[in-house]
N, C-alpha and C positions, 0 to 999 in steps of 0.2 A: 509496130504498135503505135497508135496515136497517144497524145498526152493531154492532160488538163493541168494548168497552173493554178494551184490553190494558194491564196494569199491571205495571211492572218497572223496572229500571235498564238503562242502556246496556250495561254489561258482560255482563248476562244476555241482553238482547235480541239481542246480536251473534251468538248461536248459535241464535236462534229466528226469524231473518229470513224463513224460509220461510212464516211466518204471513201475510206480505203476499200471497204468491201463493195460499196456501190460501184466504184471505179473498176475493180477487178471483174465484177459481174458484167460490165459493159465493155470489157476489153480495152480499157483506157488506163494509161500509167499516170498516177498522180505525182506531180512535181510541186514541192512545197517551198514557198517563200515565207519565212518567219521574221517578224519585225523586232524592233529594239526592246519591246517589253518582254521578250522571251529570254529568261536567264540562260546563259550558255551552259552553266553547270547542270541545271535541271534538265535541259534538253538532252545533254549527254547521258545523264542518269537514266532517263526514260528509254533512250535508244539502246542503252546497254542492258535493259531489263527484257529478257526473252518473253515475258508475259505481257509486255506493253505493245500495243499496235505499232508504235513508232519504231520498234526494233526491226520492223520489216523494211524500213527505208534504207536505200543505198546512199552513200555519200553524194553521188552524182545526182541524186533526186532531191536534194535539199540545199537551200540557200538561206543563210542567217544574216540579215542586213542590219545596219546600224541606224537607219532612219527610214521614214515613210515617204520620202520624196519620189517624184516620178523619175528623176535622173537615176537615183539609186535602184529603183525597181527595174529600169531598163538595163542597167549594168548587170543585174542579177539574171534576167531572163533572156537576154539577147542570144547567148550561146544555145539555149534550149530552142529558141525560135528557129535557129538555123539547122539544128541537128535532131530535134526530137519530135517533129510532126505535131506541134501544139495546135489543137483545134478547139480549145475552150479556156477561158479565164474565169475563175470563180473566187470572188472575195467574200469572206464570211465574217469580217470584223469591221469596226468603225474607222480605224485610223488610216486604212489604205483605200477608202472608198473612192476618193478622187483619182488617185494614181491608177488604181485598177480599172476604173471606168474609162479613163483616157486610153489605157493600153488596149482594152477589149475593143473599143470603138475604132481605134486606129487600125487594128488587125482585121476589122470587119467581122468580129465575133460577137455573139449575143452578150448583152450586158445592159445595165440601166441607162447608159449614155453619159457623155461628159457633162451635159447640162444638168440632168437630174442628179448626178453624183455631186456636182458642185453645190446646187441649191440645197440638197439634203444634208450638207455639212454646215449650213449657215442659217440660223433661225431668222435673220433679217431678210435674206433672200426668200425664205419660205413665205414670209408675210407679204412681200412684194409680189411673189408669183401667184398667190391665191388670196387677194385682199378680201374677198367675200367671206372667207373662212377665218380670217385673222381676228384676234382680239384688238382692242384699241391699244396702241403702242407708240412709243417714241424711242429715239436712239440717243444714248448718253455717251459722253466723252469722259472716261474715267479720270482724266487729268484736269477736268473743269467741272467741279461740283455744282456750279451755278446752272448748268444746263438742265437740271431737274426742276428749276424754280417755276417753270410754266406749266408743270404737270399738276392736275388737280383731282385725279381719279384715284383716291386712296380708299381702302387698302389696295396695294399693288404688289407686283412681283418684279424683282430685279433678277435678271439672268444673263449670263454671258452667251454670246451668239454662237460660239463654236465649240464649247465644251460638251462633255457627255457624262452619263451616270449621275445626273442631277447635281453635278459639281457646281458650286457657286450660286445655285438658285435659292433666293431668299425672299421671304415675305417682308414687306415694308409697310409701315403705317403712316409715314409722312416724309417730307423733305429732309428732316433731321436724320431720320433713319437711313435714308439713301446716302447722305453725306458721310455718315459714320462707316458705311460699308465700302464705299468706293476705294479706299486705300488697300482693301484686300484683293483687288483685281490688278492685273498688269496694266501699265500706263498706256499701252497701245491696244488693249482689249476692247472689242466692240461689246457694248452692253445694251440690253433692252430693258426698258421700264414699261410694263404693260398692266392693263387692268387685271385684277384678280377675279377670275371667272368662277362663279359658283356652279356646282353641279358635279355629277359623277364623272370619273375619268375612265376612258377606254382606249385600247389600241386596236387597230385593224391590221391584221397580217394578210398579205396578198401574194399569190403566185401569179406572175405577169409574164406574158410572152408577146413581144412585138406590140406592146401597148394595150393588149387585151387582158383583162383580169380573168384568169381561168379558175381561180379559187380565192375566197376571202373568208376570214373568220374574225369574230369580235371577241376580244379579251377584256374582262373587267380588271381595273387596276385599283389597288389600295396604296395609300401613302401615309406618312406620319405627319401630314400637314395640320391636322386638327389639334394636335397637342404640342407642336413645335413650330419654329419659324422655317423649317426645312420642308422639302418635297421629295424625300427619299421613298422609293417604291418599296412597299412592305408585303405585297402580295399580288398574285395574278390568278384569274379564273377563266378557263377556256372550255366551252364557249361562255360568254358573259350571261349570268342569270338576270332575271327581273327586268327584261327589256320587252316592250311590246313589239309586234311585227312592224308597226309604223316607225318606231325608234330605230329598229335594226336597219330599215330601209334608209333612214336619214343618215346614219353613220356610214353605211356602205356607199351611198351616193356621194357623201362628202369625200370619202376615200378615193373613189373613182375620179371625182372632180379634181382633187389635188394631183393625182398621178397624171391626169391629162394635162394639167396646167404646167407641170415640170417636164413633160414629154418623156415620161418614164418608159424605157424600152422593155428589157427582159431581166427577170430576176425575182427576188423576194423583197417586198417592201414592208415597212413597219411605220404606221402613222399613229399619232396619239392625239386624241380629241377630248374635249369636255362637252358633255351634254347638259345644258342648263335646265332648270325646272320647267321652262316654257319651250323645251325641245329645240333650242338653238344649238347648232353644232359648231364648236370653236376649235380651230387647230392649235395644238400646243407645240408639236414638233414632228419631224419625220426623218426616217432613215432609209437609205438605199442599200439595205443588207438585211440578213435575218435578224429577228429580235434577240434581245439579251435575256439574261436570267435563264429560267428553265422553260420559256414559252414554247420553243420548238418541241421540247419533251411533252409539255401539256397537250399540244395538238396531236402528237403521236398517240398519247393515251386516249384522247377524246375521239379521234377519228380512225385510228389504225394506220394512218399514212406514214410512210417513211419520208420524213421531211428532208433528210440529207440526200436521199435518192432523188427527190423532186428538185432540189437545188442543182444537182449535177445534170439531170435531164434538161433543165432550162438552159444551163450553160452550154450544153451540147446541141441546143437548137431543137429539142424534142418536147412534146407535151408531157408533163408529169402525170403520174397516177394520183388522183385526188379522191376524197370521200367526205361525206357530211358527218357531223358529230353524232356519236352514238352513246357517249358518256361525257361526264363533266369532270375536268381535272383542275387542280389548284396547287399553287406553290405559295406558302406563307412563311415569311421571315420571322424569326423569333427575337423577342427582347433578350437582352443579355446583361449580366452584371458587369460592372467595369473592373478591369484588372487584366492579368495575363492569362491567356487562354490555356487551360491545362488539359481539358478533355471535353468531349461531348458524348453522352450516352443516351440510349433509347431502349425502351421496352417494346419488343415485337417488331422493330424495324432495323434495317442495316444502316450504318453510319459510314458515309463516304467522304473522306477528306480530299475533295476534288483538286484542290491546289497542290497538295503534297503528292497525291497519286498521279497527277497529270492526266486524269481521265474521269469522265462521268459514268455512272452506271447506265446500263442500256435501257432499262425500264420499258420492256415490250408491252404492247396493249394486252388487256385482259378481256375475257368474254363480256359481251354487252350487259348481261344480267348479273355479273359478279357483284357481291356486296361491296359497300364502301370500304375502302382500305387505305391505310398509309403505306406508301411504297418504300420511301427512303428518307434519310436525313442527309442533306448536302452541306458540307462545311467548306466554305470558300477561303477561310483563313488558315494560318499555320499554328502549330503548337508554339506557345510562347508569345504570340502576337498580343499587343496591348489593345484591349477592347474599350472603346469609349462611346461618345455620342454617335448616333447613326445620322450624320449630317449629309451624307451622300451614299451612293451605292457601295463605295469602298469601305464604309464603316460597318456594314452588316457582317454577321458572322455565320449564321446557320439558318437553314430553311427546311421545311418538310414538304414533300410532294405526295399528294393523295388524289384519289379519284373515286367516282361513284356513278351509279346510273343517273341518267338525266333528271329523273323525277325524285331522286333521293335527297335527304337532308344533308347536304355537304357541310353545312356549318357545324352540325353535331359531330360529324366525322372529323372535322378540323380540330374541334375542342379535344376529342379523345387523343388524336395524334400529337397535338402540341403538349398535352399533359404528360405524355410518355417520354418527353425529351428533357434532359437536364444539361445545361451548359455550365461547366465547372471552371472557375477562375481562381487565381491566387493573387494576392496583393503584391505589387512590384517592389515596394519598399516599406517596411522590411518584408521579407517573404513570410507569409503567414498561412493561416488555414484557408481552406477552400471558401470561395465567396458564396453568397446566397444562391441557392438553386433557383433558376428562373424557368417557369413553365408557361 
């Protein structure tokens, strides 16, 4: 039997567990490399649980490594390459993008390619690769605050070039604000200072084979930028509503232009753009891997596609099954009170503690004409976690996933679903009564 090497961390694998079934259906053995963000105790707990899909893994089908370097990945997979008939490499998380890209290309297997993988891990390279799509920007040296003195386009955005999950991305109003923030970054960290682009934000998800886009969908993004200095993602809607056909074409064309510029080979891409009021498309960032949060789940609800099966087919060199949207799906993150997370309850929806359970709910698609409905509440934090500001993606706590017919009022369905959820907190010192319920 041939094998596919799946490279990721437990927190990401938890939402791609359908890969095990997809591999079995295709007669392929999945071999997993899990990285340093995977707690060994949690991995052991899930593998010991007969109800968890990871319990199906044999010890020889799993490697748990201590870092994400190419050398470490090579040490982990070389015995498999000699003995297991590996015919595919599939990376589904951010931190292994470069190493996995190099491995796949060296083996002559489908993948984004080393160049695309490298560029998609660095926002500076992305701006250099596609200058026509880039915002106005300059490079800062965190150890020399004076390097921002020549910049005159405020308000602006300060962002690290290689972080993810909106970490370190801050709105700045002038040179003094930049100088105050620079000590918060590493002394060798590349920083971008760029114009703050007005307009709605979107992501474009693509299934690409040998440079040809086989399927692409546009997702609308919400953030907390209007009320804070942060740019944390607070919601996604797939497919994006309120776009004209011309605006859709502009976004899809920009996505194709970027993928061509970075010589993207095969896999799933995730590019993020702003669309200005005068329909200028501006690149924010790009990733050479599946999207984060619940976006793959949203597209499954919206189209009926099995995205995990599509990822595996691309890695195996086959065209995936694709479909157009027939419903609209949304994930919305909830505000929460500050304090220790005690519980999350919901009326009429299941609550899944995806971090603690080590798996996401399946969320199969429903009939095209089914009424709008909230499907589930996803809790990414753990009981007892301290909830504070949502300054980046790690600060969020819980979200609701819902969908509706394409022409239905999804906003009204969102309001009903959000009102049904309560996040319960207790004060850390002293331990007191439950915090204010947030809906």
